[in-house]
C-alpha angles and dihedrals in degrees: 000000000000130000107230132188112197122197116202132181093217134021110278108244125216114223095243089060099045112139105204117298103357112189114272090239092063093050095046092048094050093053093045090052093045091051096044093047090064091069107013142047108256128194122185135210111184145161120235133186111279091239093050113131087238086074102027098043102018094248143040136194091248094051091046090057091046092051089063088059104034126062091210133014126192118187134190129183115254108257119238121228120193122228088246091056092048091049091049092048092047089058101037110024120084090205120081124251092258092060090055101038097089101025107143128154090212092061091047089053092049093051091046090052092051090051092050099041100044100102097200095044123234121276093198136023108195119200113205108204134348092275089070096046094094089066094061087062103079099014097056106359133029120241090274093053096256122131110284091203140003128269094026133181123255111267113222119186117202103197105199092193135011085248098193089056092051091055092044090055092045090052095054092043095051093041089071091063119061092206088060098049093108089054089046091054090051091050092048092054092045092047092055093045092047091053087065100035100043090048090050093052095045092050094045099054127072099235133021124203126195129188097227144018089249092057091044090056091046092053092047089054086058092053116014110219093026112145110229126177121206115228103170130210116262144186139235099251094199096047091046112044138119112283095012089124131009121249114274111270112243100029109148110238139264086036124194112196134199122176129194148109099294100208089060109107099226090051092049091050091047094053095046092048092048094049095044102039110020110027096062089056091053093045090054088065101028108027094181095061115125129198119215118199104196116192147096128269103015108213119245088247086070094054091098089065094060091089097039107122094214098044132074122191104198100185114205115352128189093238130009094199097085089055093049090046090053096050118116084196130004111218130205106186096169118155101170134035140071142235120049124301119239088197089069093052091045093054092044093047087057090053097249126153110247131203112190144164112249089249089054089064096034110149095025119104094223121151119231109249094010106070099359142008111240122209130159105174124067096244091045092048093049091048091052092051093045092050090057094043090054096044109047092175092056089051091051092049092048090052093048093052090047092051092049092051094048092047091052098047113018109049113124093235088067095041104049094063088059089060092046089055089059090065089063 
């Protein structure tokens, strides 16, 4: 049995308390903690939203569930950085935005206190995501990556995305559109900074974890010879299954559904591309089709869609499953990003037919036409959706094969032991 301290950028969220489209990081982290806690002692240091009931009322439902799993929990409110500060740091700071996003002296103090007060000493300090990497320098390693104390715990870095690759892809996508050149310039600067910083973190820690083979290869391109273990994303196969909830009453049919955190840049780009380039081609053949964008905090770039007669932006919803259950086709029109998308596994676990760009399923070994329909160009994407709308039996069979594949390979009971093996 190991003693493990886990550092997370947001509160891990149990599936029964999901509020709409919680970020994939929060879901992954909860299931890793829940699985590890069965055989190990787990402590948690995490950021939470400043208005979280854990701060405003002294407790919250999420924290109460986590307390049953974690021997100790230390929380700090997520710091706020103004656009002016981010612009200044982009120009003047050598570190990338992600290394500055959650910089907070209070969190550094809390982690330091945990390290000093834990009588048995930790065997492992696990860093969940690049945002938390700065805290390993000081608590476990010194600024140059050398041991900060002896003996020291093993430092394990769970890199949820190959972040430099995400910014590289965003740069080349935005570069094609003059109105997005400011965003492209930001991505270019972040890409170049991340090449240095992400390499530094990966080389400083003892173990590196990636969520897919594609990300493993991307990280090894950063540092040839780097040892990276794949611990994929997974799904709760009981919480997400066909028939677990009925379709939402009132969905206009045929319904196309996309779920995601809608202030996240890759999701914003995906929705805009789909509405502008793909949806009109589908409407020309099936005028009644309706596109549901299900996710919290829609970005201002999506404001123009509020009056679109064939599009509904739901904002945050209490449960995404009734929307997924009501989808005639679940669409994943992602063109930028990295890692693996929990949204894909969630839709497949519920037995839904999925049409996706290849990037949208990057890192998953799905076969085109067997578990998913792949399409990268607008006409191709529209044709894939229309084929499933016209052949309901084919859509059902595609969803059944997808559910079977996800159940066989992506349940958390099979995934957590792969992480435990990393600890050696």
